DSSP file (Angstrom, degrees, kcal/mol; ACC not computed):
  #  RESIDUE AA STRUCTURE BP1 BP2  ACC     N-H-->O    O-->H-N    N-H-->O    O-->H-N    TCO  KAPPA ALPHA  PHI   PSI    X-CA   Y-CA   Z-CA
    1    1 A M              0   0    0      0, 0.0     2,-0.3     0, 0.0     3,-0.1   0.000 360.0 360.0 360.0 139.6    8.9  -34.1   43.4
    2    2 A S    >>  +     0   0    0      1,-0.1     4,-1.9     2,-0.1     3,-0.7  -0.584 360.0 165.6-127.4  68.5    6.0  -32.0   42.2
    3    3 A L  H 3> S+     0   0    0     -2,-0.3     4,-2.7     1,-0.3     5,-0.3   0.854  77.6  59.9 -53.8 -37.7    2.8  -34.1   42.9
    4    4 A Y  H 3> S+     0   0    0      1,-0.2     4,-2.5     2,-0.2    -1,-0.3   0.923 105.4  47.8 -57.6 -44.6    0.7  -31.0   42.4
    5    5 A E  H <> S+     0   0    0     -3,-0.7     4,-2.4     2,-0.2    -1,-0.2   0.893 110.8  51.2 -65.5 -39.8    2.0  -30.6   38.8
    6    6 A V  H  X S+     0   0    0     -4,-1.9     4,-2.3     1,-0.2    -2,-0.2   0.946 114.3  43.4 -61.1 -47.7    1.4  -34.3   38.0
    7    7 A Q  H  X S+     0   0    0     -4,-2.7     4,-2.5     1,-0.2    -2,-0.2   0.856 111.8  53.6 -69.4 -34.2   -2.2  -34.0   39.3
    8    8 A R  H  X S+     0   0    0     -4,-2.5     4,-2.0    -5,-0.3    -1,-0.2   0.908 109.7  49.1 -64.0 -41.6   -2.7  -30.7   37.5
    9    9 A F  H  X S+     0   0    0     -4,-2.4     4,-2.0     2,-0.2    -2,-0.2   0.935 112.3  47.2 -62.2 -47.6   -1.5  -32.3   34.3
   10   10 A I  H  X S+     0   0    0     -4,-2.3     4,-1.8     1,-0.2    -2,-0.2   0.896 109.2  54.4 -63.9 -40.2   -3.9  -35.3   34.7
   11   11 A H  H  X S+     0   0    0     -4,-2.5     4,-2.1     1,-0.2    -1,-0.2   0.922 107.2  50.9 -59.0 -43.3   -6.8  -33.0   35.6
   12   12 A R  H  X S+     0   0    0     -4,-2.0     4,-2.0     1,-0.2     8,-0.2   0.897 106.0  55.0 -62.8 -39.7   -6.2  -31.1   32.4
   13   13 A L  H  < S+     0   0    0     -4,-2.0     7,-0.3     1,-0.2    -1,-0.2   0.888 110.8  47.8 -56.9 -37.5   -6.2  -34.4   30.4
   14   14 A N  H  < S+     0   0    0     -4,-1.8    -2,-0.2     1,-0.2    -1,-0.2   0.871 118.2  36.4 -73.5 -38.4   -9.6  -35.1   32.0
   15   15 A V  H  < S+     0   0    0     -4,-2.1    -2,-0.2     1,-0.2    -1,-0.2   0.612 114.7  54.4 -95.6 -12.3  -11.3  -31.8   31.3
   16   16 A E    >X  -     0   0    0     -4,-2.0     4,-2.1    -5,-0.2     3,-0.7  -0.818  58.3-175.4-124.9  92.4   -9.8  -31.0   27.9
   17   17 A P  H 3> S+     0   0    0      0, 0.0     4,-2.3     0, 0.0     5,-0.2   0.845  87.2  55.9 -54.8 -35.8  -10.4  -33.8   25.4
   18   18 A A  H 3> S+     0   0    0      1,-0.2     4,-2.2     2,-0.2     5,-0.1   0.879 107.0  49.5 -65.4 -36.4   -8.3  -31.9   22.8
   19   19 A F  H <> S+     0   0    0     -3,-0.7     4,-2.5    -7,-0.2    -1,-0.2   0.892 109.2  51.8 -68.6 -39.2   -5.3  -31.8   25.2
   20   20 A A  H  X S+     0   0    0     -4,-2.1     4,-2.0    -7,-0.3    -2,-0.2   0.911 110.5  48.7 -62.7 -41.5   -5.7  -35.5   25.9
   21   21 A A  H  X S+     0   0    0     -4,-2.3     4,-1.9     2,-0.2    -2,-0.2   0.906 110.6  51.1 -63.7 -41.2   -5.6  -36.2   22.2
   22   22 A R  H  X S+     0   0    0     -4,-2.2     4,-3.6     1,-0.2     8,-0.2   0.899 108.0  52.7 -62.5 -40.3   -2.5  -34.0   21.9
   23   23 A F  H  < S+     0   0    0     -4,-2.5    -1,-0.2     1,-0.2    -2,-0.2   0.902 109.1  49.0 -62.7 -40.6   -0.9  -35.9   24.7
   24   24 A R  H  < S+     0   0    0     -4,-2.0    -1,-0.2     2,-0.2    -2,-0.2   0.861 119.7  38.4 -66.5 -34.0   -1.5  -39.2   22.9
   25   25 A E  H  < S+     0   0    0     -4,-1.9    -2,-0.2     1,-0.2    -1,-0.2   0.872 137.7  10.8 -84.7 -40.1   -0.1  -37.8   19.6
   26   26 A A     X  +     0   0    0     -4,-3.6     4,-2.0    -5,-0.2     3,-0.3  -0.601  68.6 170.6-140.7  74.0    2.8  -35.7   20.9
   27   27 A P  H  > S+     0   0    0      0, 0.0     4,-2.0     0, 0.0     5,-0.2   0.869  77.3  52.6 -60.5 -41.3    3.4  -36.6   24.6
   28   28 A E  H  > S+     0   0    0      1,-0.2     4,-0.8     2,-0.2    -5,-0.1   0.909 110.4  49.6 -60.6 -40.8    6.7  -34.7   25.1
   29   29 A E  H >4 S+     0   0    0     -3,-0.3     3,-0.7     1,-0.2     4,-0.4   0.906 109.6  50.5 -64.5 -42.9    5.1  -31.6   23.7
   30   30 A A  H >< S+     0   0    0     -4,-2.0     3,-0.5    -8,-0.2    -1,-0.2   0.849 111.8  48.3 -65.1 -34.1    2.1  -31.8   26.0
   31   31 A L  H >< S+     0   0    0     -4,-2.0     3,-2.0     1,-0.2    -1,-0.2   0.621  86.6  92.5 -79.8 -13.0    4.3  -32.2   29.0
   32   32 A A  T << S+     0   0    0     -4,-0.8    -1,-0.2    -3,-0.7    -2,-0.1   0.790  80.8  53.5 -56.4 -33.8    6.5  -29.3   28.1
   33   33 A G  T <  S+     0   0    0     -3,-0.5     2,-0.4    -4,-0.4    -1,-0.3   0.312  93.8  88.6 -87.0  11.7    4.6  -26.7   30.1
   34   34 A Y  S <  S-     0   0    0     -3,-2.0     2,-1.7     2,-0.0   -28,-0.0  -0.904  76.0-129.0-118.0 138.8    4.7  -28.6   33.4
   35   35 A A        +     0   0    0     -2,-0.4     2,-0.3   -33,-0.0   -30,-0.2  -0.609  52.0 154.0 -83.7  82.8    7.4  -28.5   36.1
   36   36 A L        -     0   0    0     -2,-1.7     2,-0.1    -5,-0.2   -33,-0.0  -0.857  40.5-129.3-113.5 145.2    8.0  -32.2   36.4
   37   37 A D     >  -     0   0    0     -2,-0.3     4,-2.5     1,-0.1     5,-0.2  -0.366  39.1 -96.1 -82.3 174.9   11.0  -34.1   37.6
   38   38 A E  H  > S+     0   0    0      1,-0.2     4,-2.7     2,-0.2     5,-0.2   0.873 123.0  52.1 -62.5 -39.7   12.5  -36.9   35.5
   39   39 A A  H  > S+     0   0    0      2,-0.2     4,-2.4     1,-0.2    -1,-0.2   0.909 112.1  46.2 -64.1 -41.7   10.7  -39.7   37.4
   40   40 A E  H  > S+     0   0    0      2,-0.2     4,-2.4     1,-0.2     5,-0.2   0.933 113.6  48.1 -65.9 -46.2    7.3  -38.0   37.0
   41   41 A R  H  X S+     0   0    0     -4,-2.5     4,-2.4     1,-0.2    -2,-0.2   0.925 112.9  48.9 -59.8 -45.4    7.9  -37.3   33.3
   42   42 A T  H  X S+     0   0    0     -4,-2.7     4,-2.4    -5,-0.2     6,-0.2   0.915 111.0  49.6 -62.3 -44.6    9.0  -40.9   32.7
   43   43 A A  H  X>S+     0   0    0     -4,-2.4     5,-2.1     1,-0.2     4,-1.2   0.910 113.0  46.5 -62.5 -43.0    5.9  -42.3   34.6
   44   44 A L  H  <5S+     0   0    0     -4,-2.4    -1,-0.2     1,-0.2    -2,-0.2   0.888 114.7  46.7 -68.1 -38.7    3.5  -40.2   32.6
   45   45 A L  H  <5S+     0   0    0     -4,-2.4    -2,-0.2    -5,-0.2    -1,-0.2   0.864 117.6  42.5 -69.7 -35.7    5.1  -41.0   29.3
   46   46 A A  H  <5S-     0   0    0     -4,-2.4    -1,-0.2    -5,-0.2    -2,-0.2   0.595 105.0-122.1 -88.1 -11.7    5.3  -44.7   30.0
   47   47 A G  T  <5 +     0   0    0     -4,-1.2     2,-1.4     1,-0.2    -3,-0.2   0.859  46.5 172.4  70.0  33.8    1.8  -45.1   31.5
   48   48 A D     >< +     0   0    0     -5,-2.1     4,-1.9    -6,-0.2    -1,-0.2  -0.615  10.2 177.0 -82.8  89.8    3.4  -46.4   34.7
   49   49 A M  H  > S+     0   0    0     -2,-1.4     4,-2.4     1,-0.2    -1,-0.2   0.845  76.9  56.6 -64.7 -35.1    0.5  -46.6   37.0
   50   50 A A  H  > S+     0   0    0      2,-0.2     4,-2.5     1,-0.2    -1,-0.2   0.916 107.4  48.2 -64.0 -42.4    2.5  -48.2   39.8
   51   51 A A  H  > S+     0   0    0      2,-0.2     4,-1.8     1,-0.2    -1,-0.2   0.910 111.7  49.7 -64.7 -41.3    4.9  -45.3   39.8
   52   52 A L  H  X>S+     0   0    0     -4,-1.9     5,-2.2     2,-0.2     4,-0.8   0.896 110.6  50.6 -64.2 -39.2    2.1  -42.7   39.8
   53   53 A W  H ><5S+     0   0    0     -4,-2.4     3,-1.0     1,-0.2    -2,-0.2   0.930 109.1  50.6 -62.4 -45.9    0.5  -44.6   42.7
   54   54 A R  H 3<5S+     0   0    0     -4,-2.5    -1,-0.2     1,-0.3    -2,-0.2   0.844 105.4  57.7 -61.0 -33.5    3.7  -44.5   44.7
   55   55 A M  H 3<5S-     0   0    0     -4,-1.8    -1,-0.3    -5,-0.2    -2,-0.2   0.731 121.4-108.8 -69.5 -21.2    4.0  -40.8   44.0
   56   56 A G  T <<5 +     0   0    0     -3,-1.0    -3,-0.2    -4,-0.8    -2,-0.1   0.635  52.6 171.9 103.0  16.5    0.6  -40.3   45.7
   57   57 A V      < -     0   0    0     -5,-2.2    -1,-0.2     1,-0.1     5,-0.1  -0.364  45.0-100.4 -60.5 136.6   -1.6  -39.5   42.8
   58   58 A H     >  -     0   0    0      1,-0.1     4,-2.0     3,-0.1     3,-0.3  -0.301  27.2-123.4 -59.5 138.4   -5.2  -39.4   43.9
   59   59 A P  H  > S+     0   0    0      0, 0.0     4,-1.7     0, 0.0    -1,-0.1   0.852 110.8  52.2 -55.3 -38.6   -7.1  -42.6   42.9
   60   60 A L  H  > S+     0   0    0      1,-0.2     4,-2.0     2,-0.2     5,-0.1   0.903 109.3  49.7 -65.7 -39.3   -9.7  -40.7   40.9
   61   61 A L  H  > S+     0   0    0     -3,-0.3     4,-2.8     1,-0.2    -1,-0.2   0.838 104.8  59.1 -67.2 -31.4   -7.1  -38.9   38.9
   62   62 A M  H  X S+     0   0    0     -4,-2.0     4,-2.6     2,-0.2    -1,-0.2   0.917 106.2  48.2 -61.0 -41.4   -5.4  -42.3   38.3
   63   63 A L  H  X S+     0   0    0     -4,-1.7     4,-2.3     2,-0.2    -2,-0.2   0.913 111.3  49.7 -64.4 -42.1   -8.7  -43.4   36.6
   64   64 A H  H  X S+     0   0    0     -4,-2.0     4,-2.6     2,-0.2    -2,-0.2   0.916 111.8  48.5 -62.1 -42.8   -8.8  -40.2   34.6
   65   65 A Y  H  X S+     0   0    0     -4,-2.8     4,-2.5     2,-0.2    -2,-0.2   0.933 110.4  50.9 -63.5 -45.5   -5.2  -40.7   33.5
   66   66 A G  H  X>S+     0   0    0     -4,-2.6     5,-3.3     1,-0.2     4,-0.5   0.902 111.6  48.0 -58.2 -41.8   -5.8  -44.4   32.6
   67   67 A R  H ><5S+     0   0    0     -4,-2.3     3,-0.7     3,-0.2    -1,-0.2   0.923 111.5  49.3 -65.7 -43.7   -8.8  -43.3   30.5
   68   68 A A  H 3<5S+     0   0    0     -4,-2.6    -2,-0.2     1,-0.2    -1,-0.2   0.869 115.9  43.4 -63.0 -36.3   -6.9  -40.5   28.7
   69   69 A R  H 3<5S-     0   0    0     -4,-2.5    -1,-0.2    -5,-0.2    -2,-0.2   0.496 112.8-122.0 -85.6  -4.5   -4.1  -43.0   28.0
   70   70 A R  T <<5 +     0   0    0     -3,-0.7    -3,-0.2    -4,-0.5    -4,-0.1   0.878  54.8 158.7  61.8  40.0   -6.6  -45.7   27.0
   71   71 A I      < -     0   0    0     -5,-3.3    -1,-0.2    -6,-0.2    -2,-0.1  -0.858  44.2-120.9 -90.8 116.9   -5.2  -48.1   29.6
   72   72 A P    >>  -     0   0    0      0, 0.0     4,-2.3     0, 0.0     3,-0.7  -0.262  18.8-117.4 -59.6 145.5   -8.0  -50.6   30.2
   73   73 A L  H 3> S+     0   0    0      1,-0.3     4,-2.8     2,-0.2     5,-0.2   0.878 114.0  55.6 -53.7 -43.3   -9.2  -50.7   33.9
   74   74 A P  H 3> S+     0   0    0      0, 0.0     4,-2.1     0, 0.0    -1,-0.3   0.886 109.5  47.8 -59.2 -35.6   -8.0  -54.4   34.3
   75   75 A E  H <> S+     0   0    0     -3,-0.7     4,-2.1     2,-0.2    -2,-0.2   0.918 110.4  51.2 -69.2 -43.4   -4.5  -53.4   33.2
   76   76 A L  H  X S+     0   0    0     -4,-2.3     4,-1.6     1,-0.2     5,-0.2   0.944 113.2  45.5 -57.1 -48.7   -4.5  -50.4   35.5
   77   77 A L  H  X S+     0   0    0     -4,-2.8     4,-1.7     1,-0.2    -1,-0.2   0.869 109.0  55.8 -65.0 -36.9   -5.5  -52.6   38.4
   78   78 A R  H  < S+     0   0    0     -4,-2.1    -1,-0.2    -5,-0.2    -2,-0.2   0.890 107.5  50.7 -61.4 -38.9   -3.0  -55.3   37.5
   79   79 A Q  H  < S+     0   0    0     -4,-2.1    -1,-0.2     1,-0.2    -2,-0.2   0.865 117.8  36.1 -69.0 -36.0   -0.2  -52.7   37.7
   80   80 A I  H >< S+     0   0    0     -4,-1.6     3,-1.9     1,-0.2    -1,-0.2   0.607  91.9  90.4 -95.7  -9.6   -1.2  -51.4   41.1
   81   81 A E  G >< S+     0   0    0     -4,-1.7     3,-2.0     1,-0.3    -1,-0.2   0.884  82.2  57.5 -53.1 -44.0   -2.2  -54.7   42.7
   82   82 A P  G 3  S+     0   0    0      0, 0.0    -1,-0.3     0, 0.0    -2,-0.1   0.691 101.9  59.0 -62.6 -14.0    1.3  -55.5   44.0
   83   83 A L  G X  S+     0   0    0     -3,-1.9     3,-2.8    -4,-0.1     4,-0.4   0.313  73.5 142.7 -96.4   8.0    1.1  -52.2   45.9
   84   84 A R  T <  S+     0   0    0     -3,-2.0    -3,-0.0     1,-0.3     0, 0.0  -0.232  72.0  18.1 -52.2 131.7   -1.9  -53.1   47.9
   85   85 A G  T 3  S+     0   0    0      2,-0.3    -1,-0.3     1,-0.0    -2,-0.1   0.316  91.8 110.2  88.3  -7.5   -1.7  -51.7   51.4
   86   86 A L  S <  S+     0   0    0     -3,-2.8     2,-0.4     1,-0.1    -2,-0.1   0.862  82.6  34.3 -67.4 -34.7    1.1  -49.2   50.5
   87   87 A R  S    S-     0   0    0     -4,-0.4     2,-0.6     2,-0.0    -2,-0.3  -0.948  75.5-137.4-123.3 142.8   -1.3  -46.3   51.0
   88   88 A Q        -     0   0    0     -2,-0.4     2,-0.7     2,-0.0    -2,-0.0  -0.881  19.3-162.0 -95.6 119.3   -4.2  -45.9   53.4
   89   89 A L        +     0   0    0     -2,-0.6     2,-0.4   -30,-0.0    -2,-0.0  -0.910  22.5 156.5-106.6 115.5   -7.2  -44.3   51.7
   90   90 A R        -     0   0    0     -2,-0.7     2,-0.2     0, 0.0    -2,-0.0  -0.991  41.2-115.9-138.0 145.2   -9.7  -42.8   54.1
   91   91 A S        -     0   0    0     -2,-0.4     4,-0.1     2,-0.1    -2,-0.0  -0.525  14.4-141.5 -74.3 145.4  -12.3  -40.2   53.8
   92   92 A A  S    S+     0   0    0     -2,-0.2    -1,-0.1     2,-0.1     0, 0.0   0.648  82.5  82.4 -80.1 -15.7  -11.8  -37.1   55.9
   93   93 A R  S    S-     0   0    0      1,-0.1    -2,-0.1     0, 0.0     2,-0.1  -0.679  88.0-113.5 -90.2 142.3  -15.5  -37.0   56.6
   94   94 A P        -     0   0    0      0, 0.0     3,-0.1     0, 0.0     6,-0.1  -0.421  35.8-106.4 -69.5 149.3  -17.1  -39.1   59.3
   95   95 A R    >   -     0   0    0      1,-0.1     3,-2.3     4,-0.1     2,-0.0  -0.374  49.0 -80.5 -70.7 154.9  -19.4  -41.9   58.3
   96   96 A A  T 3  S+     0   0    0      1,-0.3    -1,-0.1    -2,-0.1     3,-0.1  -0.343 120.2  14.1 -56.5 130.0  -23.1  -41.4   58.8
   97   97 A G  T 3  S+     0   0    0      1,-0.3    -1,-0.3    -3,-0.1     2,-0.2   0.292  99.0 123.6  86.4 -10.8  -23.9  -42.3   62.4
   98   98 A A  S <  S-     0   0    0     -3,-2.3     2,-0.6     1,-0.1    -1,-0.3  -0.521  76.1 -98.5 -82.5 152.7  -20.2  -42.2   63.5
   99   99 A D    >   -     0   0    0     -2,-0.2     3,-1.4     1,-0.2    -4,-0.1  -0.594  29.6-150.1 -70.1 116.8  -19.1  -39.9   66.3
  100  100 A A  T 3  S+     0   0    0     -2,-0.6    -1,-0.2     1,-0.3    -2,-0.0   0.674  91.7  61.5 -65.7 -18.0  -17.6  -36.8   64.4
  101  101 A R  T 3  S+     0   0    0      2,-0.0    -1,-0.3    -7,-0.0    -2,-0.1   0.681  85.1  89.8 -83.8 -16.2  -15.2  -36.2   67.3
  102  102 A R    <         0   0    0     -3,-1.4    -4,-0.0     1,-0.1     0, 0.0  -0.608 360.0 360.0 -82.5 139.4  -13.4  -39.5   66.9
  103  103 A P              0   0    0      0, 0.0    -1,-0.1     0, 0.0    -3,-0.1   0.488 360.0 360.0 -70.2 360.0  -10.4  -39.6   64.5
């Protein structure tokens, strides 16, 4: 699994509108330059948000990917709703007023 490559690909979709358009028009061609395994490639081609979530794609990148693929937010949320609780999302920074030494 190459989570870094998946996230690098999604980041590029977000920062290069022409690349996102190319992905929508010729997805296999856009994925060609990335070292992805078959599951990653399949998830990106299919718009499988649940699979991307299970892989550990960052939530913000999931939103960028959904936008690039033109997956409406309600659909994105519907796909990952059954996975609620699968991942713990916590900030690495302490909250304001919290003791910074406590984990």
